[in-house]
N, C-alpha and C positions, 0 to 999 in steps of 0.2 A: 436468589429469588426464584420461586417456583413459577413456571409458565402458567399454571392454572390460576394463580393469584393476580396476574396482570390484567389491568383494565384495557380493553381493546376499543379502538376507534376505527372508522372506515378510512381507507387510503383515498386521498383526493383524486388520484388518477384512475384507479380500477374499482374502488369501492370495497375491496376485500379487507377483512379485519387486520389491523396492525397494532402493536403495543402503543398505548398513549405516551409512554416514556420516550418513544422515538421522536415524537413531536415536542413534548414539553422539555425534555432534558437535552436533546441533541439538535432540535430544530428542523428535522426532516419531515416533510409533508407527505411523502409517498413511501410505500412499502419497499422492502428490499428488492422484490421482483420488478418493480417499476423504476427503480433507481438507475440513473445513467452514469453513476460514479463507479469506476472499476476498483478492484481491491488493491491496496497499497502493498509494497514489498519492502523488506528490510535487507540491505546489502551490508555484509560485514567488511570492515576495512582495518588495516594495520598501519599505524603511523610510527614515526620515529626511527631510530637506528641504534644498533648496539644494545647496551643495557637499558636504554630509555625508549622502549617500545610500548605501545598500548593498542588495544583492540577497541573498535567503536562500531556502531551501526549507523547507516544512513537510511532514513525512511524516504521512499520514493513513490511518486505517482506512477501509474502504469506507463505513461508516456516517457517519463524520465528513466524508468527501468528498461524500457525498450531501447532507448538511445544509449544507455550505459552498456547493455548487452551487445549492441551493434558495434560500439566503440571497442569493447574488449575483444570482439571476434576479428577485428581488423589485423592484418598481418603488418608487422612493422616495416617501414620503408627500407631499413637496413638490418642485416643480421650481424652475427659475430664477425669480428675483424678477421680477414683471411679466407673467408668463404667465397 
């Protein structure tokens, strides 16, 4: 869809023009600049073992992604045996 063909309506927070579809199709009453929702992240995962593995993605909110990053950065409580 061409941006020139979009019907624009005023943002309820700042009054700047925003696409009407943002309200009618997605239910957002404010423009992207006034939105308080952060961008979501996709994290890839691999499951299974041996010949039976698969790849998947997990869609996370910014808060979930931050917690997952912090958890991944933690040093394990124990390392390899004998060290």
